[in-house]
DSSP file (Angstrom, degrees, kcal/mol; ACC not computed):
  #  RESIDUE AA STRUCTURE BP1 BP2  ACC     N-H-->O    O-->H-N    N-H-->O    O-->H-N    TCO  KAPPA ALPHA  PHI   PSI    X-CA   Y-CA   Z-CA
    1    1 A M              0   0    0      0, 0.0    41,-0.0     0, 0.0    56,-0.0   0.000 360.0 360.0 360.0 143.2   94.1   72.9   86.7
    2    2 A K        -     0   0    0      1,-0.1    40,-0.0     2,-0.1     3,-0.0  -0.433 360.0-139.7 -71.0 144.4   90.5   72.1   85.9
    3    3 A P  S    S+     0   0    0      0, 0.0    39,-2.6     0, 0.0    40,-0.5   0.713  85.1  38.4 -77.8 -19.0   89.9   71.2   82.2
    4    4 A V  E     -A   41   0A   0     37,-0.2     2,-0.4    38,-0.1    37,-0.2  -0.905  64.9-158.2-130.2 159.6   86.6   73.2   82.1
    5    5 A I  E     -A   40   0A   0     35,-2.4    35,-2.6    -2,-0.3     2,-0.1  -0.999  18.8-127.9-137.0 138.7   85.5   76.6   83.5
    6    6 A S  E  >  -A   39   0A   0     -2,-0.4     4,-2.4    33,-0.2    33,-0.2  -0.318  27.8-107.7 -81.5 167.3   81.9   77.7   84.1
    7    7 A M  H  > S+     0   0    0     31,-1.6     4,-2.6     2,-0.2     5,-0.2   0.928 120.6  49.1 -58.0 -47.4   80.4   81.0   82.8
    8    8 A N  H  > S+     0   0    0      1,-0.2     4,-2.3     2,-0.2    -1,-0.2   0.909 111.0  49.2 -62.9 -42.3   80.4   82.5   86.4
    9    9 A E  H  > S+     0   0    0      1,-0.2     4,-2.7     2,-0.2    -1,-0.2   0.907 112.5  48.4 -62.5 -40.5   84.0   81.5   86.9
   10   10 A L  H  X S+     0   0    0     -4,-2.4     4,-2.6     2,-0.2     6,-0.3   0.882 108.4  53.9 -67.9 -38.1   85.0   83.0   83.6
   11   11 A M  H  X>S+     0   0    0     -4,-2.6     5,-1.5     1,-0.2     4,-1.1   0.922 114.0  42.4 -60.3 -43.7   83.1   86.2   84.4
   12   12 A N  H  <5S+     0   0    0     -4,-2.3    -2,-0.2     3,-0.2    -1,-0.2   0.903 113.9  51.8 -68.7 -41.4   85.0   86.5   87.7
   13   13 A R  H  <5S+     0   0    0     -4,-2.7    -2,-0.2     1,-0.2    -1,-0.2   0.906 123.3  28.0 -62.5 -43.7   88.3   85.6   86.0
   14   14 A W  H  <5S-     0   0    0     -4,-2.6    -1,-0.2    -5,-0.2    -2,-0.2   0.491 100.9-127.9 -97.8  -5.4   88.0   88.1   83.2
   15   15 A D  T  <5 +     0   0    0     -4,-1.1     2,-0.3    -5,-0.2    -3,-0.2   0.937  63.6 136.5  54.2  49.0   85.9   90.6   85.2
   16   16 A L      < -     0   0    0     -5,-1.5    -1,-0.2    -6,-0.3     2,-0.1  -0.815  54.9-110.5-121.3 161.9   83.4   90.7   82.3
   17   17 A S     >  -     0   0    0     -2,-0.3     4,-1.8    -3,-0.1     5,-0.2  -0.437  32.1-107.8 -85.8 165.2   79.6   90.6   82.2
   18   18 A R  H  > S+     0   0    0      1,-0.2     4,-2.7     2,-0.2     5,-0.2   0.919 119.5  52.8 -59.4 -45.7   77.6   87.7   80.9
   19   19 A P  H  > S+     0   0    0      0, 0.0     4,-2.3     0, 0.0    -1,-0.2   0.871 106.4  54.0 -60.7 -34.3   76.6   89.6   77.7
   20   20 A A  H  > S+     0   0    0      2,-0.2     4,-1.6     1,-0.2    -2,-0.2   0.910 111.4  44.3 -65.9 -40.8   80.3   90.3   77.0
   21   21 A I  H  X S+     0   0    0     -4,-1.8     4,-1.8     2,-0.2    -1,-0.2   0.903 112.0  52.6 -69.9 -40.4   81.2   86.6   77.2
   22   22 A T  H  X S+     0   0    0     -4,-2.7     4,-2.4     1,-0.2    -2,-0.2   0.890 106.9  53.8 -60.6 -38.9   78.1   85.7   75.1
   23   23 A K  H  X S+     0   0    0     -4,-2.3     4,-2.2     1,-0.2    -1,-0.2   0.880 105.3  53.4 -62.4 -38.5   79.2   88.2   72.5
   24   24 A M  H  <>S+     0   0    0     -4,-1.6     5,-2.1     2,-0.2     6,-1.3   0.881 108.7  50.2 -64.1 -36.9   82.6   86.5   72.4
   25   25 A E  H ><5S+     0   0    0     -4,-1.8     3,-1.5     4,-0.2    -2,-0.2   0.945 110.6  48.9 -62.8 -48.4   80.8   83.2   71.8
   26   26 A Q  H 3<5S+     0   0    0     -4,-2.4    -2,-0.2     1,-0.3    -1,-0.2   0.833 108.7  53.6 -62.4 -33.4   78.8   84.7   68.9
   27   27 A D  T 3<5S-     0   0    0     -4,-2.2    -1,-0.3    -5,-0.2    -2,-0.2   0.519 116.7-115.9 -79.3  -4.7   82.0   86.2   67.4
   28   28 A G  T < 5S+     0   0    0     -3,-1.5    -3,-0.2    -4,-0.3    -2,-0.1   0.567  86.7 113.5  83.5   8.5   83.5   82.7   67.4
   29   29 A L  S   <S+     0   0    0     -5,-2.1     2,-0.4    -6,-0.2    -4,-0.2   0.819  77.4  38.3 -79.8 -30.9   86.2   83.6   69.9
   30   30 A L  S    S-     0   0    0     -6,-1.3     2,-0.5    -9,-0.1    -2,-0.3  -0.975  73.7-150.7-126.0 132.0   84.9   81.4   72.7
   31   31 A K        -     0   0    0     -2,-0.4    10,-0.7    10,-0.1     2,-0.3  -0.902  11.4-139.1-110.4 125.5   83.4   77.9   72.2
   32   32 A R  B     -B   40   0A   0     -2,-0.5     8,-0.2     8,-0.1     2,-0.2  -0.611  22.2-127.3 -79.1 136.7   80.8   76.6   74.6
   33   33 A L        -     0   0    0      6,-3.0     2,-1.8    -2,-0.3     6,-0.5  -0.520  18.5-115.6 -82.6 152.7   81.2   72.9   75.5
   34   34 A K  S    S+     0   0    0     -2,-0.2    -1,-0.1     4,-0.1     4,-0.1  -0.514  76.2 115.4 -88.2  69.9   78.3   70.5   75.1
   35   35 A L  S    S-     0   0    0     -2,-1.8     4,-0.2     2,-0.4     2,-0.1  -0.874  79.5 -76.8-129.4 161.4   78.0   69.8   78.8
   36   36 A P  S    S+     0   0    0      0, 0.0    -3,-0.1     0, 0.0     2,-0.1  -0.389 105.0   9.7 -59.6 136.9   75.3   70.5   81.3
   37   37 A G  S    S-     0   0    0     -2,-0.1     2,-0.8     1,-0.1    -2,-0.4  -0.230 114.6 -52.7  81.5-178.9   75.4   74.1   82.3
   38   38 A V  S    S+     0   0    0     -4,-0.1   -31,-1.6    -6,-0.1     2,-0.3  -0.853  72.4 163.6 -99.4 109.0   77.5   76.7   80.5
   39   39 A K  E     -A    6   0A   0     -2,-0.8    -6,-3.0    -6,-0.5     2,-0.3  -0.927  20.3-162.7-129.4 150.5   81.1   75.5   80.4
   40   40 A Y  E     -AB   5  32A   0    -35,-2.6   -35,-2.4    -2,-0.3     2,-0.3  -0.925  31.9-100.1-129.1 154.9   84.1   76.4   78.4
   41   41 A S  E  >  -A    4   0A   0    -10,-0.7     4,-2.1    -2,-0.3   -37,-0.2  -0.589  21.7-145.1 -73.9 130.0   87.4   74.6   77.7
   42   42 A M  H  > S+     0   0    0    -39,-2.6     4,-2.9    -2,-0.3     5,-0.2   0.858 101.7  57.8 -64.1 -33.8   90.2   75.9   79.9
   43   43 A K  H  > S+     0   0    0    -40,-0.5     4,-2.2     2,-0.2    -1,-0.2   0.924 107.0  47.4 -60.9 -44.5   92.6   75.4   77.1
   44   44 A N  H  > S+     0   0    0      2,-0.2     4,-2.1     1,-0.2    -2,-0.2   0.900 112.1  50.4 -62.5 -41.8   90.5   77.7   74.9
   45   45 A V  H  X S+     0   0    0     -4,-2.1     4,-1.6     1,-0.2    -2,-0.2   0.929 110.9  48.4 -62.6 -46.1   90.4   80.3   77.7
   46   46 A L  H  <>S+     0   0    0     -4,-2.9     5,-3.1     1,-0.2     4,-0.3   0.880 109.4  53.0 -63.8 -37.8   94.1   80.1   78.2
   47   47 A E  H ><5S+     0   0    0     -4,-2.2     3,-1.3     1,-0.2    -1,-0.2   0.906 107.9  50.8 -63.4 -40.7   94.7   80.5   74.4
   48   48 A L  H 3<5S+     0   0    0     -4,-2.1    -1,-0.2     1,-0.3    -2,-0.2   0.818 107.4  54.1 -65.6 -29.6   92.5   83.6   74.4
   49   49 A E  T 3<5S-     0   0    0     -4,-1.6    -1,-0.3     2,-0.2    -2,-0.2   0.497 122.0-110.6 -80.8  -3.1   94.6   85.0   77.3
   50   50 A G  T < 5S+     0   0    0     -3,-1.3     2,-0.4     1,-0.3    -3,-0.2   0.757  79.0 121.3  81.3  24.8   97.7   84.4   75.2
   51   51 A M      < -     0   0    0     -5,-3.1    -1,-0.3    -6,-0.1     2,-0.2  -0.921  62.1-126.0-123.1 146.7   99.0   81.6   77.3
   52   52 A D    >   -     0   0    0     -2,-0.4     3,-2.5     1,-0.1    -9,-0.0  -0.621  32.4-115.0 -81.6 149.8   99.8   78.1   76.5
   53   53 A S  T 3  S+     0   0    0      1,-0.3    -1,-0.1    -2,-0.2    -9,-0.0   0.713 117.5  59.5 -62.2 -18.2   98.1   75.5   78.8
   54   54 A A  T 3  S+     0   0    0      3,-0.0    -1,-0.3     0, 0.0     3,-0.1   0.582  94.3  87.5 -83.3  -9.6  101.5   74.6   80.1
   55   55 A D  S <  S-     0   0    0     -3,-2.5    -4,-0.1     1,-0.2    -9,-0.0   0.160  93.6 -34.8 -74.4-163.4  102.1   78.2   81.3
   56   56 A W        -     0   0    0      1,-0.1    -1,-0.2     2,-0.1    -5,-0.0  -0.010  46.6-130.6 -53.8 156.0  101.1   79.8   84.6
   57   57 A T  S    S+     0   0    0     -3,-0.1     2,-0.4     2,-0.1    -1,-0.1   0.588  87.3  79.6 -85.5 -11.1   97.9   78.8   86.3
   58   58 A H  S    S-     0   0    0      4,-0.0    -2,-0.1     2,-0.0     0, 0.0  -0.804  77.7-132.0-100.1 138.9   96.9   82.5   86.7
   59   59 A S     >  -     0   0    0     -2,-0.4     4,-2.6     1,-0.1     5,-0.2  -0.366  30.1-105.2 -76.7 163.8   95.3   84.4   83.9
   60   60 A P  H  > S+     0   0    0      0, 0.0     4,-2.2     0, 0.0     5,-0.1   0.854 125.0  54.2 -57.6 -33.2   96.7   87.9   83.1
   61   61 A F  H  > S+     0   0    0      2,-0.2     4,-2.3     1,-0.2     5,-0.1   0.897 108.4  47.9 -67.2 -40.3   93.5   89.3   84.7
   62   62 A E  H  > S+     0   0    0      2,-0.2     4,-2.9     1,-0.2    -1,-0.2   0.895 110.0  52.6 -67.6 -38.5   94.3   87.4   87.9
   63   63 A W  H  X S+     0   0    0     -4,-2.6     4,-2.8     2,-0.2    -2,-0.2   0.917 109.6  49.1 -61.7 -42.4   97.9   88.6   87.8
   64   64 A R  H  X S+     0   0    0     -4,-2.2     4,-2.4     2,-0.2    -2,-0.2   0.920 112.2  48.1 -62.2 -43.5   96.7   92.2   87.5
   65   65 A R  H  X S+     0   0    0     -4,-2.3     4,-2.4     1,-0.2    -2,-0.2   0.915 112.7  48.6 -62.9 -42.7   94.3   91.6   90.4
   66   66 A L  H  X S+     0   0    0     -4,-2.9     4,-2.5     2,-0.2    -2,-0.2   0.890 110.9  50.1 -65.6 -39.5   97.1   90.0   92.5
   67   67 A K  H  X S+     0   0    0     -4,-2.8     4,-2.3     2,-0.2    -1,-0.2   0.901 111.6  48.6 -65.2 -39.9   99.5   92.9   91.7
   68   68 A D  H  X S+     0   0    0     -4,-2.4     4,-2.4     2,-0.2    -2,-0.2   0.909 111.6  49.6 -64.1 -41.8   96.8   95.4   92.7
   69   69 A E  H  X S+     0   0    0     -4,-2.4     4,-2.4     1,-0.2    -2,-0.2   0.901 110.3  50.7 -63.9 -40.8   96.3   93.5   95.9
   70   70 A L  H  X S+     0   0    0     -4,-2.5     4,-2.5     2,-0.2    -2,-0.2   0.908 109.6  50.3 -62.7 -42.4  100.0   93.5   96.6
   71   71 A A  H  X S+     0   0    0     -4,-2.3     4,-2.0     2,-0.2    -2,-0.2   0.918 111.7  47.9 -62.7 -43.2  100.2   97.2   96.1
   72   72 A R  H  X S+     0   0    0     -4,-2.4     4,-2.3     1,-0.2    -2,-0.2   0.900 111.5  50.7 -63.8 -39.9   97.3   97.8   98.5
   73   73 A T  H  X S+     0   0    0     -4,-2.4     4,-2.5     1,-0.2    -2,-0.2   0.896 108.8  51.1 -65.2 -40.2   98.9   95.5  101.0
   74   74 A R  H  X S+     0   0    0     -4,-2.5     4,-2.3     2,-0.2    -1,-0.2   0.883 109.4  50.9 -64.6 -37.4  102.2   97.4  100.7
   75   75 A Q  H  X S+     0   0    0     -4,-2.0     4,-2.3     2,-0.2    -2,-0.2   0.920 110.9  48.2 -64.7 -43.2  100.4  100.6  101.3
   76   76 A K  H  X S+     0   0    0     -4,-2.3     4,-2.5     1,-0.2    -2,-0.2   0.912 110.8  51.8 -62.0 -42.0   98.7   99.2  104.4
   77   77 A L  H  X S+     0   0    0     -4,-2.5     4,-2.7     1,-0.2    -2,-0.2   0.915 109.3  49.3 -61.3 -43.8  102.1   97.9  105.6
   78   78 A E  H  X S+     0   0    0     -4,-2.3     4,-2.4     2,-0.2    -1,-0.2   0.900 110.7  50.2 -63.5 -40.3  103.6  101.4  105.2
   79   79 A R  H  X S+     0   0    0     -4,-2.3     4,-2.5     2,-0.2    -2,-0.2   0.903 111.3  49.1 -63.5 -40.2  100.7  102.9  107.1
   80   80 A C  H  X S+     0   0    0     -4,-2.5     4,-2.8     2,-0.2    -2,-0.2   0.913 110.6  50.1 -64.9 -42.9  101.2  100.4  109.9
   81   81 A R  H  X S+     0   0    0     -4,-2.7     4,-2.5     2,-0.2    -2,-0.2   0.917 111.6  48.5 -61.2 -43.1  104.9  101.1  110.0
   82   82 A T  H  X S+     0   0    0     -4,-2.4     4,-2.6     2,-0.2    -2,-0.2   0.926 112.1  49.1 -62.6 -44.5  104.3  104.8  110.2
   83   83 A F  H  X S+     0   0    0     -4,-2.5     4,-2.8     2,-0.2    -2,-0.2   0.928 112.2  47.7 -60.4 -46.4  101.7  104.3  113.0
   84   84 A I  H  X S+     0   0    0     -4,-2.8     4,-2.7     2,-0.2    -1,-0.2   0.898 111.7  50.9 -63.6 -40.3  104.1  102.1  115.0
   85   85 A S  H  X S+     0   0    0     -4,-2.5     4,-2.4    -5,-0.2    -1,-0.2   0.929 112.8  45.1 -62.4 -45.7  106.9  104.6  114.6
   86   86 A Q  H  X S+     0   0    0     -4,-2.6     4,-2.7     2,-0.2    -2,-0.2   0.906 113.3  50.7 -64.4 -41.6  104.7  107.4  115.8
   87   87 A L  H  X S+     0   0    0     -4,-2.8     4,-2.6     2,-0.2    -2,-0.2   0.918 110.4  49.4 -62.2 -43.8  103.4  105.3  118.7
   88   88 A S  H  X S+     0   0    0     -4,-2.7     4,-2.4     2,-0.2    -2,-0.2   0.919 111.7  48.5 -61.8 -44.2  106.9  104.4  119.7
   89   89 A A  H  X S+     0   0    0     -4,-2.4     4,-2.4     2,-0.2    -2,-0.2   0.914 112.8  48.4 -62.8 -42.8  108.0  108.1  119.6
   90   90 A N  H  X S+     0   0    0     -4,-2.7     4,-2.6     2,-0.2    -2,-0.2   0.896 111.2  49.9 -64.3 -40.6  104.9  109.1  121.6
   91   91 A M  H  X S+     0   0    0     -4,-2.6     4,-2.7     2,-0.2    -2,-0.2   0.905 111.0  49.4 -66.1 -40.3  105.6  106.4  124.2
   92   92 A S  H  X S+     0   0    0     -4,-2.4     4,-2.6     2,-0.2    -2,-0.2   0.919 111.8  48.6 -63.3 -43.4  109.3  107.5  124.5
   93   93 A Q  H  X S+     0   0    0     -4,-2.4     4,-2.6     2,-0.2    -2,-0.2   0.920 112.3  48.7 -61.7 -44.6  108.2  111.1  125.0
   94   94 A F  H  X S+     0   0    0     -4,-2.6     4,-2.4     2,-0.2    -2,-0.2   0.927 112.3  48.1 -61.5 -45.6  105.7  110.0  127.6
   95   95 A E  H  X S+     0   0    0     -4,-2.7     4,-2.4     2,-0.2    -2,-0.2   0.908 111.4  50.7 -62.8 -42.1  108.3  107.9  129.4
   96   96 A Y  H  X S+     0   0    0     -4,-2.6     4,-2.6     1,-0.2    -2,-0.2   0.937 111.9  47.0 -59.8 -47.6  110.8  110.8  129.3
   97   97 A E  H  X S+     0   0    0     -4,-2.6     4,-2.5     1,-0.2    -2,-0.2   0.881 111.7  51.0 -64.4 -37.9  108.3  113.2  130.7
   98   98 A E  H  X S+     0   0    0     -4,-2.4     4,-2.4     2,-0.2    -1,-0.2   0.904 112.0  46.6 -66.3 -41.1  107.2  110.8  133.5
   99   99 A R  H  X S+     0   0    0     -4,-2.4     4,-2.6     2,-0.2    -2,-0.2   0.915 113.0  49.3 -66.3 -42.3  110.9  110.2  134.5
  100  100 A R  H  X S+     0   0    0     -4,-2.6     4,-2.4     2,-0.2    -2,-0.2   0.916 112.2  48.7 -62.3 -42.4  111.6  113.9  134.5
  101  101 A K  H  X S+     0   0    0     -4,-2.5     4,-2.3     2,-0.2    -2,-0.2   0.904 110.8  50.3 -63.8 -42.1  108.4  114.5  136.6
  102  102 A A  H  X S+     0   0    0     -4,-2.4     4,-2.0     2,-0.2    -2,-0.2   0.899 110.9  49.2 -64.1 -40.4  109.5  111.8  139.0
  103  103 A N  H  X S+     0   0    0     -4,-2.6     4,-2.5     2,-0.2    -2,-0.2   0.883 109.6  51.8 -65.9 -38.2  113.0  113.4  139.3
  104  104 A E  H  X S+     0   0    0     -4,-2.4     4,-2.6     2,-0.2    -2,-0.2   0.901 108.9  51.0 -63.6 -39.8  111.4  116.8  139.9
  105  105 A D  H  X S+     0   0    0     -4,-2.3     4,-2.2     2,-0.2    -2,-0.2   0.904 111.0  48.1 -62.9 -40.7  109.3  115.2  142.7
  106  106 A H  H  X S+     0   0    0     -4,-2.0     4,-2.8     2,-0.2    -2,-0.2   0.884 110.6  51.4 -66.7 -38.4  112.4  113.7  144.2
  107  107 A E  H  X S+     0   0    0     -4,-2.5     4,-2.6     2,-0.2    -2,-0.2   0.912 109.8  49.4 -64.1 -41.6  114.2  117.0  144.0
  108  108 A D  H  X S+     0   0    0     -4,-2.6     4,-2.3     2,-0.2    -2,-0.2   0.903 112.1  48.8 -62.0 -41.0  111.3  118.7  145.7
  109  109 A L  H  X S+     0   0    0     -4,-2.2     4,-2.7     2,-0.2    -2,-0.2   0.915 111.5  48.8 -65.6 -43.4  111.4  116.0  148.5
  110  110 A R  H  X S+     0   0    0     -4,-2.8     4,-2.9     2,-0.2     5,-0.2   0.915 111.6  49.8 -62.2 -43.2  115.2  116.5  148.9
  111  111 A T  H  X S+     0   0    0     -4,-2.6     4,-2.4     2,-0.2    -2,-0.2   0.924 112.1  47.7 -61.7 -44.2  114.7  120.2  149.1
  112  112 A W  H  X S+     0   0    0     -4,-2.3     4,-2.3     2,-0.2    -2,-0.2   0.907 113.1  47.9 -64.0 -42.4  112.0  119.8  151.7
  113  113 A V  H  X S+     0   0    0     -4,-2.7     4,-1.9     2,-0.2    -2,-0.2   0.922 112.5  49.2 -64.9 -43.5  114.1  117.3  153.8
  114  114 A D  H  X S+     0   0    0     -4,-2.9     4,-1.4     1,-0.2    -2,-0.2   0.895 112.6  47.8 -61.4 -40.7  117.2  119.6  153.6
  115  115 A Q  H  < S+     0   0    0     -4,-2.4    -1,-0.2    -5,-0.2    -2,-0.2   0.880 110.3  52.6 -68.4 -36.6  115.0  122.6  154.7
  116  116 A A  H  < S+     0   0    0     -4,-2.3    -2,-0.2     1,-0.2    -1,-0.2   0.849 109.0  49.7 -68.0 -33.1  113.5  120.5  157.5
  117  117 A K  H  <        0   0    0     -4,-1.9    -1,-0.2     1,-0.2    -2,-0.2   0.808 360.0 360.0 -73.3 -30.1  117.0  119.6  158.8
  118  118 A A     <        0   0    0     -4,-1.4    -1,-0.2    -5,-0.2    -2,-0.2   0.487 360.0 360.0 -76.8 360.0  118.2  123.2  158.7
């Protein structure tokens, strides 16, 4: 895990605006590091998220995003399964009708041959 996180990365991680993060700085919740650019200590970020730095590498916000993504993926999977099931049923119906039609054609041919012989 990186020891520092930029303002933009933190905005994406927490899904917050720049002014909201700046307000957290002004309130003393978040401390800006004295590095080029706007950087924060990852340890400080994890503490604000209620996690020890030895804990998971994903923030609670990332977990929420991942859970939402998983739910959307499961919905897509269910839609795909339904589509495949319907497609399979339609293909079976089509095949059944084609075979029945072919048998009817053979029956017509047999009838015609029998009539021709008589």
